mmCIF file of the N, C-alpha and C atoms, coordinates in Angstrom:
data_MODEL
# 
_entry.id   MODEL 
# 
loop_
_atom_site.group_PDB 
_atom_site.id 
_atom_site.type_symbol 
_atom_site.label_atom_id 
_atom_site.label_alt_id 
_atom_site.label_comp_id 
_atom_site.label_asym_id 
_atom_site.label_entity_id 
_atom_site.label_seq_id 
_atom_site.pdbx_PDB_ins_code 
_atom_site.Cartn_x 
_atom_site.Cartn_y 
_atom_site.Cartn_z 
_atom_site.occupancy 
_atom_site.B_iso_or_equiv 
_atom_site.pdbx_formal_charge 
_atom_site.auth_seq_id 
_atom_site.auth_comp_id 
_atom_site.auth_asym_id 
_atom_site.auth_atom_id 
_atom_site.pdbx_PDB_model_num 
ATOM 1   N N  . UNK A 1 1  ? 11.001  5.344  -4.834  1.00 0.00 ? 1  UNK A N  1 
ATOM 2   C CA . UNK A 1 1  ? 9.893   5.919  -5.747  1.00 0.00 ? 1  UNK A CA 1 
ATOM 3   C C  . UNK A 1 1  ? 10.624  5.612  -6.871  1.00 0.00 ? 1  UNK A C  1 
ATOM 4   N N  . UNK A 1 2  ? 9.704   4.987  -8.002  1.00 0.00 ? 2  UNK A N  1 
ATOM 5   C CA . UNK A 1 2  ? 9.818   4.442  -9.065  1.00 0.00 ? 2  UNK A CA 1 
ATOM 6   C C  . UNK A 1 2  ? 8.861   3.809  -9.722  1.00 0.00 ? 2  UNK A C  1 
ATOM 7   N N  . UNK A 1 3  ? 9.012   2.869  -10.855 1.00 0.00 ? 3  UNK A N  1 
ATOM 8   C CA . UNK A 1 3  ? 8.164   2.192  -11.681 1.00 0.00 ? 3  UNK A CA 1 
ATOM 9   C C  . UNK A 1 3  ? 8.256   0.671  -11.518 1.00 0.00 ? 3  UNK A C  1 
ATOM 10  N N  . UNK A 1 4  ? 7.677   -0.218 -11.054 1.00 0.00 ? 4  UNK A N  1 
ATOM 11  C CA . UNK A 1 4  ? 8.296   -1.480 -10.755 1.00 0.00 ? 4  UNK A CA 1 
ATOM 12  C C  . UNK A 1 4  ? 7.395   -2.489 -11.182 1.00 0.00 ? 4  UNK A C  1 
ATOM 13  N N  . UNK A 1 5  ? 7.688   -3.958 -11.847 1.00 0.00 ? 5  UNK A N  1 
ATOM 14  C CA . UNK A 1 5  ? 6.929   -4.825 -12.362 1.00 0.00 ? 5  UNK A CA 1 
ATOM 15  C C  . UNK A 1 5  ? 6.309   -5.467 -10.611 1.00 0.00 ? 5  UNK A C  1 
ATOM 16  N N  . UNK A 1 6  ? 5.301   -6.171 -11.084 1.00 0.00 ? 6  UNK A N  1 
ATOM 17  C CA . UNK A 1 6  ? 4.777   -7.200 -9.899  1.00 0.00 ? 6  UNK A CA 1 
ATOM 18  C C  . UNK A 1 6  ? 5.851   -7.731 -9.416  1.00 0.00 ? 6  UNK A C  1 
ATOM 19  N N  . UNK A 1 7  ? 6.651   -8.520 -9.933  1.00 0.00 ? 7  UNK A N  1 
ATOM 20  C CA . UNK A 1 7  ? 7.597   -9.003 -8.535  1.00 0.00 ? 7  UNK A CA 1 
ATOM 21  C C  . UNK A 1 7  ? 8.530   -8.398 -8.329  1.00 0.00 ? 7  UNK A C  1 
ATOM 22  N N  . UNK A 1 8  ? 8.586   -6.954 -8.781  1.00 0.00 ? 8  UNK A N  1 
ATOM 23  C CA . UNK A 1 8  ? 9.780   -6.124 -8.052  1.00 0.00 ? 8  UNK A CA 1 
ATOM 24  C C  . UNK A 1 8  ? 9.134   -6.045 -6.568  1.00 0.00 ? 8  UNK A C  1 
ATOM 25  N N  . UNK A 1 9  ? 7.746   -5.138 -7.047  1.00 0.00 ? 9  UNK A N  1 
ATOM 26  C CA . UNK A 1 9  ? 7.055   -4.469 -5.831  1.00 0.00 ? 9  UNK A CA 1 
ATOM 27  C C  . UNK A 1 9  ? 6.756   -5.617 -4.838  1.00 0.00 ? 9  UNK A C  1 
ATOM 28  N N  . UNK A 1 10 ? 6.307   -7.009 -5.095  1.00 0.00 ? 10 UNK A N  1 
ATOM 29  C CA . UNK A 1 10 ? 6.537   -7.954 -3.994  1.00 0.00 ? 10 UNK A CA 1 
ATOM 30  C C  . UNK A 1 10 ? 7.691   -7.874 -2.804  1.00 0.00 ? 10 UNK A C  1 
ATOM 31  N N  . UNK A 1 11 ? 8.701   -7.815 -3.832  1.00 0.00 ? 11 UNK A N  1 
ATOM 32  C CA . UNK A 1 11 ? 10.109  -8.076 -2.964  1.00 0.00 ? 11 UNK A CA 1 
ATOM 33  C C  . UNK A 1 11 ? 10.324  -6.838 -2.569  1.00 0.00 ? 11 UNK A C  1 
ATOM 34  N N  . UNK A 1 12 ? 9.762   -5.768 -2.590  1.00 0.00 ? 12 UNK A N  1 
ATOM 35  C CA . UNK A 1 12 ? 10.167  -4.465 -2.157  1.00 0.00 ? 12 UNK A CA 1 
ATOM 36  C C  . UNK A 1 12 ? 9.183   -4.141 -0.899  1.00 0.00 ? 12 UNK A C  1 
ATOM 37  N N  . UNK A 1 13 ? 7.966   -4.768 -1.165  1.00 0.00 ? 13 UNK A N  1 
ATOM 38  C CA . UNK A 1 13 ? 6.954   -4.826 0.123   1.00 0.00 ? 13 UNK A CA 1 
ATOM 39  C C  . UNK A 1 13 ? 7.355   -6.046 1.312   1.00 0.00 ? 13 UNK A C  1 
ATOM 40  N N  . UNK A 1 14 ? 8.034   -6.970 0.577   1.00 0.00 ? 14 UNK A N  1 
ATOM 41  C CA . UNK A 1 14 ? 8.382   -8.314 1.531   1.00 0.00 ? 14 UNK A CA 1 
ATOM 42  C C  . UNK A 1 14 ? 9.429   -7.652 2.565   1.00 0.00 ? 14 UNK A C  1 
ATOM 43  N N  . UNK A 1 15 ? 10.680  -6.923 1.757   1.00 0.00 ? 15 UNK A N  1 
ATOM 44  C CA . UNK A 1 15 ? 11.301  -6.725 2.592   1.00 0.00 ? 15 UNK A CA 1 
ATOM 45  C C  . UNK A 1 15 ? 11.060  -5.167 3.600   1.00 0.00 ? 15 UNK A C  1 
ATOM 46  N N  . UNK A 1 16 ? 10.030  -4.450 3.228   1.00 0.00 ? 16 UNK A N  1 
ATOM 47  C CA . UNK A 1 16 ? 9.654   -3.283 3.798   1.00 0.00 ? 16 UNK A CA 1 
ATOM 48  C C  . UNK A 1 16 ? 9.081   -3.945 5.159   1.00 0.00 ? 16 UNK A C  1 
ATOM 49  N N  . UNK A 1 17 ? 7.759   -5.155 5.161   1.00 0.00 ? 17 UNK A N  1 
ATOM 50  C CA . UNK A 1 17 ? 7.275   -5.492 6.213   1.00 0.00 ? 17 UNK A CA 1 
ATOM 51  C C  . UNK A 1 17 ? 7.959   -6.700 6.917   1.00 0.00 ? 17 UNK A C  1 
ATOM 52  N N  . UNK A 1 18 ? 9.290   -6.814 6.492   1.00 0.00 ? 18 UNK A N  1 
ATOM 53  C CA . UNK A 1 18 ? 10.384  -7.760 7.602   1.00 0.00 ? 18 UNK A CA 1 
ATOM 54  C C  . UNK A 1 18 ? 10.945  -6.823 8.494   1.00 0.00 ? 18 UNK A C  1 
ATOM 55  N N  . UNK A 1 19 ? 10.896  -5.677 7.971   1.00 0.00 ? 19 UNK A N  1 
ATOM 56  C CA . UNK A 1 19 ? 11.650  -4.491 8.644   1.00 0.00 ? 19 UNK A CA 1 
ATOM 57  C C  . UNK A 1 19 ? 10.656  -3.860 9.847   1.00 0.00 ? 19 UNK A C  1 
ATOM 58  N N  . UNK A 1 20 ? 9.430   -3.509 9.054   1.00 0.00 ? 20 UNK A N  1 
ATOM 59  C CA . UNK A 1 20 ? 8.476   -2.705 9.710   1.00 0.00 ? 20 UNK A CA 1 
ATOM 60  C C  . UNK A 1 20 ? 7.182   -3.969 9.809   1.00 0.00 ? 20 UNK A C  1 
ATOM 61  N N  . UNK A 1 21 ? 7.146   -4.439 11.108  1.00 0.00 ? 21 UNK A N  1 
ATOM 62  C CA . UNK A 1 21 ? 6.322   -5.626 11.523  1.00 0.00 ? 21 UNK A CA 1 
ATOM 63  C C  . UNK A 1 21 ? 4.983   -4.765 11.499  1.00 0.00 ? 21 UNK A C  1 
ATOM 64  N N  . UNK A 1 22 ? 3.680   -4.993 10.827  1.00 0.00 ? 22 UNK A N  1 
ATOM 65  C CA . UNK A 1 22 ? 2.633   -4.786 10.978  1.00 0.00 ? 22 UNK A CA 1 
ATOM 66  C C  . UNK A 1 22 ? 2.056   -5.110 12.104  1.00 0.00 ? 22 UNK A C  1 
ATOM 67  N N  . UNK A 1 23 ? 1.304   -4.356 12.871  1.00 0.00 ? 23 UNK A N  1 
ATOM 68  C CA . UNK A 1 23 ? 0.461   -4.499 13.887  1.00 0.00 ? 23 UNK A CA 1 
ATOM 69  C C  . UNK A 1 23 ? -0.747  -4.469 13.870  1.00 0.00 ? 23 UNK A C  1 
ATOM 70  N N  . UNK A 1 24 ? -1.321  -3.208 12.822  1.00 0.00 ? 24 UNK A N  1 
ATOM 71  C CA . UNK A 1 24 ? -2.771  -3.138 12.756  1.00 0.00 ? 24 UNK A CA 1 
ATOM 72  C C  . UNK A 1 24 ? -2.886  -2.469 11.144  1.00 0.00 ? 24 UNK A C  1 
ATOM 73  N N  . UNK A 1 25 ? -3.793  -2.569 10.563  1.00 0.00 ? 25 UNK A N  1 
ATOM 74  C CA . UNK A 1 25 ? -4.173  -1.773 9.201   1.00 0.00 ? 25 UNK A CA 1 
ATOM 75  C C  . UNK A 1 25 ? -5.446  -1.800 9.000   1.00 0.00 ? 25 UNK A C  1 
ATOM 76  N N  . UNK A 1 26 ? -5.864  -0.252 9.041   1.00 0.00 ? 26 UNK A N  1 
ATOM 77  C CA . UNK A 1 26 ? -7.359  0.150  8.866   1.00 0.00 ? 26 UNK A CA 1 
ATOM 78  C C  . UNK A 1 26 ? -7.039  0.666  7.460   1.00 0.00 ? 26 UNK A C  1 
ATOM 79  N N  . UNK A 1 27 ? -8.215  0.275  6.637   1.00 0.00 ? 27 UNK A N  1 
ATOM 80  C CA . UNK A 1 27 ? -7.741  0.958  5.184   1.00 0.00 ? 27 UNK A CA 1 
ATOM 81  C C  . UNK A 1 27 ? -9.704  0.957  4.579   1.00 0.00 ? 27 UNK A C  1 
ATOM 82  N N  . UNK A 1 28 ? -9.747  1.995  3.662   1.00 0.00 ? 28 UNK A N  1 
ATOM 83  C CA . UNK A 1 28 ? -10.991 2.412  3.139   1.00 0.00 ? 28 UNK A CA 1 
ATOM 84  C C  . UNK A 1 28 ? -10.802 2.397  1.631   1.00 0.00 ? 28 UNK A C  1 
ATOM 85  N N  . UNK A 1 29 ? -11.715 1.920  1.044   1.00 0.00 ? 29 UNK A N  1 
ATOM 86  C CA . UNK A 1 29 ? -11.753 2.304  -0.905  1.00 0.00 ? 29 UNK A CA 1 
ATOM 87  C C  . UNK A 1 29 ? -12.853 3.201  -1.130  1.00 0.00 ? 29 UNK A C  1 
ATOM 88  N N  . UNK A 1 30 ? -12.619 4.111  -1.837  1.00 0.00 ? 30 UNK A N  1 
ATOM 89  C CA . UNK A 1 30 ? -13.229 4.991  -2.276  1.00 0.00 ? 30 UNK A CA 1 
ATOM 90  C C  . UNK A 1 30 ? -13.501 5.065  -4.046  1.00 0.00 ? 30 UNK A C  1 
ATOM 91  N N  . UNK A 1 31 ? -14.578 5.485  -4.609  1.00 0.00 ? 31 UNK A N  1 
ATOM 92  C CA . UNK A 1 31 ? -14.457 5.629  -6.015  1.00 0.00 ? 31 UNK A CA 1 
ATOM 93  C C  . UNK A 1 31 ? -14.983 6.868  -6.087  1.00 0.00 ? 31 UNK A C  1 
ATOM 94  N N  . UNK A 1 32 ? -14.089 7.546  -7.243  1.00 0.00 ? 32 UNK A N  1 
ATOM 95  C CA . UNK A 1 32 ? -13.952 8.745  -7.597  1.00 0.00 ? 32 UNK A CA 1 
ATOM 96  C C  . UNK A 1 32 ? -14.223 9.130  -9.215  1.00 0.00 ? 32 UNK A C  1 
ATOM 97  N N  . UNK A 1 33 ? -15.260 9.130  -9.870  1.00 0.00 ? 33 UNK A N  1 
ATOM 98  C CA . UNK A 1 33 ? -15.275 9.050  -11.288 1.00 0.00 ? 33 UNK A CA 1 
ATOM 99  C C  . UNK A 1 33 ? -14.658 8.115  -11.899 1.00 0.00 ? 33 UNK A C  1 
ATOM 100 N N  . UNK A 1 34 ? -14.898 6.888  -11.574 1.00 0.00 ? 34 UNK A N  1 
ATOM 101 C CA . UNK A 1 34 ? -13.929 5.822  -12.421 1.00 0.00 ? 34 UNK A CA 1 
ATOM 102 C C  . UNK A 1 34 ? -12.990 5.675  -11.667 1.00 0.00 ? 34 UNK A C  1 
ATOM 103 N N  . UNK A 1 35 ? -12.323 6.318  -11.058 1.00 0.00 ? 35 UNK A N  1 
ATOM 104 C CA . UNK A 1 35 ? -10.891 6.306  -10.213 1.00 0.00 ? 35 UNK A CA 1 
ATOM 105 C C  . UNK A 1 35 ? -10.713 6.171  -9.027  1.00 0.00 ? 35 UNK A C  1 
ATOM 106 N N  . UNK A 1 36 ? -11.077 4.711  -8.376  1.00 0.00 ? 36 UNK A N  1 
ATOM 107 C CA . UNK A 1 36 ? -10.730 4.286  -7.432  1.00 0.00 ? 36 UNK A CA 1 
ATOM 108 C C  . UNK A 1 36 ? -9.580  4.565  -6.627  1.00 0.00 ? 36 UNK A C  1 
ATOM 109 N N  . UNK A 1 37 ? -9.762  4.651  -5.424  1.00 0.00 ? 37 UNK A N  1 
ATOM 110 C CA . UNK A 1 37 ? -8.553  4.416  -4.426  1.00 0.00 ? 37 UNK A CA 1 
ATOM 111 C C  . UNK A 1 37 ? -8.821  4.175  -3.278  1.00 0.00 ? 37 UNK A C  1 
ATOM 112 N N  . UNK A 1 38 ? -7.682  4.144  -2.484  1.00 0.00 ? 38 UNK A N  1 
ATOM 113 C CA . UNK A 1 38 ? -7.636  3.308  -0.945  1.00 0.00 ? 38 UNK A CA 1 
ATOM 114 C C  . UNK A 1 38 ? -6.806  4.338  -0.348  1.00 0.00 ? 38 UNK A C  1 
ATOM 115 N N  . UNK A 1 39 ? -7.043  4.437  0.756   1.00 0.00 ? 39 UNK A N  1 
ATOM 116 C CA . UNK A 1 39 ? -6.308  4.882  1.978   1.00 0.00 ? 39 UNK A CA 1 
ATOM 117 C C  . UNK A 1 39 ? -6.295  4.307  2.976   1.00 0.00 ? 39 UNK A C  1 
ATOM 118 N N  . UNK A 1 40 ? -5.191  4.644  4.177   1.00 0.00 ? 40 UNK A N  1 
ATOM 119 C CA . UNK A 1 40 ? -5.370  3.748  5.522   1.00 0.00 ? 40 UNK A CA 1 
ATOM 120 C C  . UNK A 1 40 ? -4.331  4.166  6.309   1.00 0.00 ? 40 UNK A C  1 
ATOM 121 N N  . UNK A 1 41 ? -4.230  3.574  7.533   1.00 0.00 ? 41 UNK A N  1 
ATOM 122 C CA . UNK A 1 41 ? -3.203  3.943  8.443   1.00 0.00 ? 41 UNK A CA 1 
ATOM 123 C C  . UNK A 1 41 ? -2.755  2.320  8.822   1.00 0.00 ? 41 UNK A C  1 
ATOM 124 N N  . UNK A 1 42 ? -1.334  2.539  8.465   1.00 0.00 ? 42 UNK A N  1 
ATOM 125 C CA . UNK A 1 42 ? -0.568  1.080  9.027   1.00 0.00 ? 42 UNK A CA 1 
ATOM 126 C C  . UNK A 1 42 ? 0.105   1.496  10.433  1.00 0.00 ? 42 UNK A C  1 
ATOM 127 N N  . UNK A 1 43 ? -0.063  0.701  11.474  1.00 0.00 ? 43 UNK A N  1 
ATOM 128 C CA . UNK A 1 43 ? 0.520   0.712  12.795  1.00 0.00 ? 43 UNK A CA 1 
ATOM 129 C C  . UNK A 1 43 ? 1.481   -0.314 12.516  1.00 0.00 ? 43 UNK A C  1 
ATOM 130 N N  . UNK A 1 44 ? 2.862   -0.148 12.909  1.00 0.00 ? 44 UNK A N  1 
ATOM 131 C CA . UNK A 1 44 ? 3.911   -1.219 12.670  1.00 0.00 ? 44 UNK A CA 1 
ATOM 132 C C  . UNK A 1 44 ? 4.980   -0.978 13.674  1.00 0.00 ? 44 UNK A C  1 
ATOM 133 N N  . UNK A 1 45 ? 5.980   -2.165 14.170  1.00 0.00 ? 45 UNK A N  1 
ATOM 134 C CA . UNK A 1 45 ? 6.822   -1.933 14.796  1.00 0.00 ? 45 UNK A CA 1 
ATOM 135 C C  . UNK A 1 45 ? 8.290   -1.998 14.288  1.00 0.00 ? 45 UNK A C  1 
ATOM 136 N N  . UNK A 1 46 ? 8.680   -1.004 14.521  1.00 0.00 ? 46 UNK A N  1 
ATOM 137 C CA . UNK A 1 46 ? 10.181  -0.866 13.991  1.00 0.00 ? 46 UNK A CA 1 
ATOM 138 C C  . UNK A 1 46 ? 11.207  -0.741 15.338  1.00 0.00 ? 46 UNK A C  1 
ATOM 139 N N  . UNK A 1 47 ? 12.115  -1.510 15.388  1.00 0.00 ? 47 UNK A N  1 
ATOM 140 C CA . UNK A 1 47 ? 12.963  -1.536 16.027  1.00 0.00 ? 47 UNK A CA 1 
ATOM 141 C C  . UNK A 1 47 ? 12.679  -1.518 17.864  1.00 0.00 ? 47 UNK A C  1 
ATOM 142 N N  . UNK A 1 48 ? 11.623  -1.817 18.112  1.00 0.00 ? 48 UNK A N  1 
ATOM 143 C CA . UNK A 1 48 ? 10.671  -2.371 19.211  1.00 0.00 ? 48 UNK A CA 1 
ATOM 144 C C  . UNK A 1 48 ? 9.874   -1.110 19.541  1.00 0.00 ? 48 UNK A C  1 
ATOM 145 N N  . UNK A 1 49 ? 9.755   0.030  18.596  1.00 0.00 ? 49 UNK A N  1 
ATOM 146 C CA . UNK A 1 49 ? 8.818   0.927  18.779  1.00 0.00 ? 49 UNK A CA 1 
ATOM 147 C C  . UNK A 1 49 ? 7.507   1.048  18.024  1.00 0.00 ? 49 UNK A C  1 
ATOM 148 N N  . UNK A 1 50 ? 6.301   1.408  18.517  1.00 0.00 ? 50 UNK A N  1 
ATOM 149 C CA . UNK A 1 50 ? 4.931   1.313  17.643  1.00 0.00 ? 50 UNK A CA 1 
ATOM 150 C C  . UNK A 1 50 ? 5.146   2.866  16.877  1.00 0.00 ? 50 UNK A C  1 
ATOM 151 N N  . UNK A 1 51 ? 5.024   2.693  15.432  1.00 0.00 ? 51 UNK A N  1 
ATOM 152 C CA . UNK A 1 51 ? 4.773   3.903  14.525  1.00 0.00 ? 51 UNK A CA 1 
ATOM 153 C C  . UNK A 1 51 ? 3.747   3.517  14.043  1.00 0.00 ? 51 UNK A C  1 
ATOM 154 N N  . UNK A 1 52 ? 3.307   4.644  13.154  1.00 0.00 ? 52 UNK A N  1 
ATOM 155 C CA . UNK A 1 52 ? 2.277   4.729  12.321  1.00 0.00 ? 52 UNK A CA 1 
ATOM 156 C C  . UNK A 1 52 ? 2.721   5.391  10.780  1.00 0.00 ? 52 UNK A C  1 
ATOM 157 N N  . UNK A 1 53 ? 2.032   4.819  9.799   1.00 0.00 ? 53 UNK A N  1 
ATOM 158 C CA . UNK A 1 53 ? 2.266   5.387  8.318   1.00 0.00 ? 53 UNK A CA 1 
ATOM 159 C C  . UNK A 1 53 ? 0.909   5.745  7.739   1.00 0.00 ? 53 UNK A C  1 
ATOM 160 N N  . UNK A 1 54 ? 0.857   6.502  6.863   1.00 0.00 ? 54 UNK A N  1 
ATOM 161 C CA . UNK A 1 54 ? -0.155  6.563  5.955   1.00 0.00 ? 54 UNK A CA 1 
ATOM 162 C C  . UNK A 1 54 ? 0.026   5.926  4.756   1.00 0.00 ? 54 UNK A C  1 
ATOM 163 N N  . UNK A 1 55 ? -0.840  5.095  4.142   1.00 0.00 ? 55 UNK A N  1 
ATOM 164 C CA . UNK A 1 55 ? -0.976  4.420  3.131   1.00 0.00 ? 55 UNK A CA 1 
ATOM 165 C C  . UNK A 1 55 ? -1.991  4.480  2.181   1.00 0.00 ? 55 UNK A C  1 
ATOM 166 N N  . UNK A 1 56 ? -1.472  5.103  0.681   1.00 0.00 ? 56 UNK A N  1 
ATOM 167 C CA . UNK A 1 56 ? -2.176  5.372  -0.082  1.00 0.00 ? 56 UNK A CA 1 
ATOM 168 C C  . UNK A 1 56 ? -2.180  4.412  -1.648  1.00 0.00 ? 56 UNK A C  1 
ATOM 169 N N  . UNK A 1 57 ? -3.573  4.020  -2.216  1.00 0.00 ? 57 UNK A N  1 
ATOM 170 C CA . UNK A 1 57 ? -3.471  3.221  -3.397  1.00 0.00 ? 57 UNK A CA 1 
ATOM 171 C C  . UNK A 1 57 ? -4.408  3.694  -4.049  1.00 0.00 ? 57 UNK A C  1 
ATOM 172 N N  . UNK A 1 58 ? -3.973  4.089  -5.424  1.00 0.00 ? 58 UNK A N  1 
ATOM 173 C CA . UNK A 1 58 ? -4.864  4.422  -6.716  1.00 0.00 ? 58 UNK A CA 1 
ATOM 174 C C  . UNK A 1 58 ? -4.929  3.059  -7.346  1.00 0.00 ? 58 UNK A C  1 
ATOM 175 N N  . UNK A 1 59 ? -5.887  2.999  -7.870  1.00 0.00 ? 59 UNK A N  1 
ATOM 176 C CA . UNK A 1 59 ? -6.453  1.419  -9.030  1.00 0.00 ? 59 UNK A CA 1 
ATOM 177 C C  . UNK A 1 59 ? -6.740  2.297  -10.135 1.00 0.00 ? 59 UNK A C  1 
ATOM 178 N N  . UNK A 1 60 ? -6.657  1.279  -11.174 1.00 0.00 ? 60 UNK A N  1 
ATOM 179 C CA . UNK A 1 60 ? -6.756  1.462  -12.294 1.00 0.00 ? 60 UNK A CA 1 
ATOM 180 C C  . UNK A 1 60 ? -7.508  0.024  -12.963 1.00 0.00 ? 60 UNK A C  1 
ATOM 181 N N  . UNK A 1 61 ? -8.664  0.502  -13.862 1.00 0.00 ? 61 UNK A N  1 
ATOM 182 C CA . UNK A 1 61 ? -9.333  -0.788 -14.390 1.00 0.00 ? 61 UNK A CA 1 
ATOM 183 C C  . UNK A 1 61 ? -8.547  -1.545 -15.548 1.00 0.00 ? 61 UNK A C  1 
ATOM 184 N N  . UNK A 1 62 ? -8.619  -2.703 -15.352 1.00 0.00 ? 62 UNK A N  1 
ATOM 185 C CA . UNK A 1 62 ? -7.929  -3.468 -16.639 1.00 0.00 ? 62 UNK A CA 1 
ATOM 186 C C  . UNK A 1 62 ? -8.602  -4.544 -16.738 1.00 0.00 ? 62 UNK A C  1 
ATOM 187 N N  . UNK A 1 63 ? -9.566  -4.313 -17.894 1.00 0.00 ? 63 UNK A N  1 
ATOM 188 C CA . UNK A 1 63 ? -10.619 -5.369 -18.416 1.00 0.00 ? 63 UNK A CA 1 
ATOM 189 C C  . UNK A 1 63 ? -11.617 -5.183 -17.372 1.00 0.00 ? 63 UNK A C  1 
ATOM 190 N N  . UNK A 1 64 ? -12.120 -6.678 -16.654 1.00 0.00 ? 64 UNK A N  1 
ATOM 191 C CA . UNK A 1 64 ? -12.900 -6.711 -15.570 1.00 0.00 ? 64 UNK A CA 1 
ATOM 192 C C  . UNK A 1 64 ? -12.604 -6.326 -14.219 1.00 0.00 ? 64 UNK A C  1 
ATOM 193 N N  . UNK A 1 65 ? -11.075 -6.208 -14.332 1.00 0.00 ? 65 UNK A N  1 
ATOM 194 C CA . UNK A 1 65 ? -10.538 -6.351 -12.787 1.00 0.00 ? 65 UNK A CA 1 
ATOM 195 C C  . UNK A 1 65 ? -9.749  -4.815 -12.649 1.00 0.00 ? 65 UNK A C  1 
ATOM 196 N N  . UNK A 1 66 ? -9.663  -4.521 -11.433 1.00 0.00 ? 66 UNK A N  1 
ATOM 197 C CA . UNK A 1 66 ? -8.710  -3.257 -10.850 1.00 0.00 ? 66 UNK A CA 1 
ATOM 198 C C  . UNK A 1 66 ? -7.375  -3.720 -10.560 1.00 0.00 ? 66 UNK A C  1 
ATOM 199 N N  . UNK A 1 67 ? -6.202  -2.983 -11.230 1.00 0.00 ? 67 UNK A N  1 
ATOM 200 C CA . UNK A 1 67 ? -4.818  -3.307 -10.518 1.00 0.00 ? 67 UNK A CA 1 
ATOM 201 C C  . UNK A 1 67 ? -4.386  -2.003 -9.818  1.00 0.00 ? 67 UNK A C  1 
ATOM 202 N N  . UNK A 1 68 ? -3.219  -2.202 -9.099  1.00 0.00 ? 68 UNK A N  1 
ATOM 203 C CA . UNK A 1 68 ? -2.903  -0.932 -8.327  1.00 0.00 ? 68 UNK A CA 1 
ATOM 204 C C  . UNK A 1 68 ? -1.811  -0.399 -9.463  1.00 0.00 ? 68 UNK A C  1 
ATOM 205 N N  . UNK A 1 69 ? -2.301  0.828  -9.688  1.00 0.00 ? 69 UNK A N  1 
ATOM 206 C CA . UNK A 1 69 ? -1.659  1.953  -10.273 1.00 0.00 ? 69 UNK A CA 1 
ATOM 207 C C  . UNK A 1 69 ? -0.450  2.706  -9.722  1.00 0.00 ? 69 UNK A C  1 
ATOM 208 N N  . UNK A 1 70 ? -0.712  2.929  -8.557  1.00 0.00 ? 70 UNK A N  1 
ATOM 209 C CA . UNK A 1 70 ? 0.330   3.632  -7.475  1.00 0.00 ? 70 UNK A CA 1 
ATOM 210 C C  . UNK A 1 70 ? -0.077  3.269  -5.929  1.00 0.00 ? 70 UNK A C  1 
ATOM 211 N N  . UNK A 1 71 ? 1.528   2.980  -5.400  1.00 0.00 ? 71 UNK A N  1 
ATOM 212 C CA . UNK A 1 71 ? 1.267   2.737  -4.041  1.00 0.00 ? 71 UNK A CA 1 
ATOM 213 C C  . UNK A 1 71 ? 2.376   3.865  -3.245  1.00 0.00 ? 71 UNK A C  1 
ATOM 214 N N  . UNK A 1 72 ? 1.820   4.568  -2.201  1.00 0.00 ? 72 UNK A N  1 
ATOM 215 C CA . UNK A 1 72 ? 2.675   5.483  -1.617  1.00 0.00 ? 72 UNK A CA 1 
ATOM 216 C C  . UNK A 1 72 ? 2.357   5.086  0.178   1.00 0.00 ? 72 UNK A C  1 
ATOM 217 N N  . UNK A 1 73 ? 3.840   4.980  0.738   1.00 0.00 ? 73 UNK A N  1 
ATOM 218 C CA . UNK A 1 73 ? 3.742   4.726  2.211   1.00 0.00 ? 73 UNK A CA 1 
ATOM 219 C C  . UNK A 1 73 ? 4.540   5.957  2.745   1.00 0.00 ? 73 UNK A C  1 
ATOM 220 N N  . UNK A 1 74 ? 4.013   6.579  3.508   1.00 0.00 ? 74 UNK A N  1 
ATOM 221 C CA . UNK A 1 74 ? 4.388   8.158  3.890   1.00 0.00 ? 74 UNK A CA 1 
ATOM 222 C C  . UNK A 1 74 ? 4.509   7.847  5.518   1.00 0.00 ? 74 UNK A C  1 
# 
């Protein structure tokens, strides 16, 4: 939990995915009053066991592009 730069987030996610090897990821993006968000289910392997986590991403518009404002993996 916290606020991170893009390079810090890259390292955090890289470490996460090195431990939790992704098997499958289903993701959907929704738009709600100019506040797009995404959600999905991540299936991954952890110590030889298949597990799942819920992934939530909220986006924010910056110019003509969208950037990740918040990322939650539960």
